[in-house]
N, C-alpha and C positions, 0 to 999 in steps of 0.2 A: 623680701618676699619668701616664706616656707614653702617646702614640695607640698603637694597635695597630700594628705592621708591615705593612708591605705583603702578605707571606704570610699573616698572619692575616687581613686583609682579602679575601684570595682565598680563603680556606677557609670564611669565613661567607660568602662570595658577595657583598662589597660591590664586589669587583673581580674580572671575568671570568677564568678561566683554565682551562687543559684540565687536567683532572684523570687523571692516569694509575693512582693507589694510594691507597687510604684503608683505614689501620687505624685500631686504637685508639689510637696514640701518633705515629704520622707520616702526612705522607702527599706525593705526588709529583705535580709539574705539569711540562709543557714548558716549558721556557725560552722568553720571548719574544723574545731577540735568541741564536737556535741559534750554535753554534761547530762543530756536527756534525751530520752527518743524524739522530743519535739525543742530544737535549740534554735533560736533566731535572734538574730540581731535587729533592732529596729533602729534607723538613723536619720537623722534631718540630712537634707541635701547640705544645707550650707555648714560651714567648718567654724563659724563665728563663735560656737559656743564650747569648750574644752571640756566639760563635764555638768551634770544635772545641775549643780547650783546655778553655775552661770545661766544655764540655760533659763531655770524656774525665774530667777531674776529678771532676765530680758527679753524672754518672749514666751510668758504660761500657756500662751494659745498654740505654741508651738511643742510645748510639752503637753499639752492635752491630746493634741494629734499623734503623738508617739505612741499614749495608752491608746487612742481609740483604732490604731493600728495594732498594737499588741494583742486587742480585744479581737478584731478582725483575723488574724493570724491563728488565734486559738480558736476561734469559732471554726474555723476550716480545717485546721490540722488535729485539735484537743479537745474536739466536745465544748468548746467554750471555758474549760477551767487551765488557768495557767498560773505560774509565777513570774512577777515582773522583778528585774534586778538592774540596779545600776552601780557600778563602781565609782567611787568618787575619789578620786586620788591613787598615786602608785602604791602607798602603804595598804591601800583597800582593794588592790588587784587589777587597778585600771591600768591596762599595756596601750591604748589608743587614744590621745587625747583628742578625740571628735566625740562629743558625746553621744551614748548609745546605750539602748536598754536590751537587757537579755529577756527572751521571752522562753520559757522553760513549760512543757507540757507533758501530758501523758507519764507523769512520773508513778512511781511504783516506791514503796515504803523503803527506806534506806537511799534512795536517791540524792545525790547532791553532798555527799557527804563530801567536808572540805569545800565546797563551794563558797 
């Protein structure tokens, strides 16, 4: 058995996090190292999927829930406009291998250089 991911530990309250959204299967928190005025992470409550490719193959409905949650967060915090990013693999800047989406909003020209 592996240790719970940092995201699961945030969900259970073992690590603090600013919760933005909580549904039956996903939750969203503010990123602790924001790259935009709005930078949230949408995370499935299951640790079953390491990356978006596994999630898309294993549970497309859950992937759709992540996208819907991203839209809901953007509607509330960024006038409905957002950028959605999945990092897939260590060489693509994925550092936590519990699938999650980055929701970025309220961007200005020049934001996200190098993201």
